[in-house]
C-alpha positions in Angstrom: -18.6 32.0 -17.8 -14.9 31.9 -18.8 -11.7 31.1 -17.1 -8.2 32.4 -17.9 -5.0 31.0 -17.1 -1.7 32.2 -16.5 0.5 30.4 -18.8 3.6 29.5 -17.2 7.0 29.1 -18.1 8.0 25.4 -19.3 11.6 25.5 -17.5 9.7 27.0 -14.1 6.7 24.7 -13.9 9.2 21.8 -14.5 11.7 23.0 -11.5 8.3 23.6 -9.0 6.9 20.3 -10.1 9.9 18.0 -10.0 10.4 18.1 -5.8 6.5 17.2 -5.4 7.1 13.6 -6.0 10.7 12.3 -4.5 8.3 9.8 -2.1 5.6 7.9 -3.5 3.4 6.8 -0.4 1.8 3.5 -0.2 -1.7 4.1 0.6 -3.3 1.1 2.4 -7.2 -0.1 3.8 -7.1 -2.1 6.4 -9.6 -4.2 7.8 -10.1 -6.5 10.7 -12.8 -9.6 10.5 -12.7 -12.5 13.5 -9.7 -14.5 12.4 -8.0 -12.2 10.0 -7.1 -9.1 8.8 -7.8 -8.0 4.9 -5.2 -5.2 3.7 -5.6 -3.5 -0.1 -4.2 -1.0 -1.6 -3.8 -0.1 -5.2 -0.4 -0.9 -7.3 -1.0 0.4 -10.8 1.1 -1.2 -13.6 3.5 -3.1 -10.9 3.0 -7.2 -11.0 3.6 -9.6 -8.5 7.4 -9.8 -9.6 7.8 -6.5 -8.6 6.9 -6.5 -4.9 8.2 -7.5 -1.8 6.4 -8.3 0.9 7.6 -9.6 4.4 6.2 -10.1 7.7 7.6 -10.1 11.3 4.8 -10.5 14.3 2.7 -8.3 13.7 4.4 -5.9 11.4 4.2 -5.8 7.5 6.5 -4.6 5.1 5.6 -4.1 1.5 8.4 -2.5 -0.8 8.1 -1.4 -4.7 9.5 0.5 -7.3 7.7 2.4 -10.0 9.7 2.5 -12.9 11.0 6.3 -13.6 10.5 8.2 -16.8 12.6 10.5 -18.4 12.6 13.6 -19.6 11.4 16.9 -18.8 7.4 17.5 -17.6 4.4 19.9 -17.5 2.9 17.8 -15.0 3.8 15.1 -13.1 1.2 13.0 -10.4 1.9 9.3 -11.4 4.2 7.5 -8.7 7.4 6.9 -9.6 10.7 5.1 -8.1 10.9 3.2 -4.6 8.4 3.0 -2.1 8.6 1.2 1.5 5.5 0.8 3.5 5.8 -0.5 7.0 2.7 -1.0 9.2 1.8 -2.6 13.2 -1.6 -4.7 12.9 -3.0 -5.0 16.5 -2.0 -8.5 17.1 0.5 -10.9 15.3 -0.2 -12.8 12.2 0.6 -16.3 11.2 3.3 -16.1 8.7 2.4 -19.2 7.0 -1.2 -18.7 6.1 -1.1 -15.3 4.4 -2.6 -15.3 1.1 -1.9 -12.7 -1.2 -3.4 -11.8 -4.8 -2.9 -8.7 -7.6 -5.6 -8.0 -9.8 -6.2 -5.3 -12.2 -3.1 -3.2 -9.8 -5.5 -4.2 -6.7 -3.2 -6.4 -4.4 -5.3 -7.5 -1.1 -3.3 -9.4 1.4 -5.4 -12.2 4.0 -3.4 -12.0 6.8 -4.7 -14.9 9.4 -4.5 -14.0 13.2 -2.5 -16.3 15.7 -4.5 -19.1 17.3 -3.7 -17.0 20.3 -4.9 -13.7 19.3 -8.7 -14.6 17.7 -11.1 -14.3 20.0 -12.3 -17.6 21.8 -16.2 -18.6 22.9 -16.4 -19.2 26.4 -19.4 -21.6 27.4 -20.9 -20.8 30.8 -22.1 -23.7 32.9 -25.1 -23.9 34.5 -25.2 -25.7 37.6 
């Protein structure tokens, strides 16, 4: 079986692909545990110094910037430029106890809930 593709004019393809990567959307996974939220995201090629993470009540904001490459591309799919991702969590987190780690291009945040947002065990008194 053979596949044939129609070749693209270099300028036409470069123009066509140039607008596809204007804004990079940081994709995240968030899961809830008993006492905290865990946020994970891929930030390939970035280090801790390239990221800015801010927390206010239950809103987390992650900012960063990928290097912009110069020249024309036949195909451009790698992220580049600035990105900002803001998420509202279901309950307030304690910003003093947040832990952030980056390893092999994966950013992991442990976001402990404030004491008032944690589930409480109620003891039942039997009379």
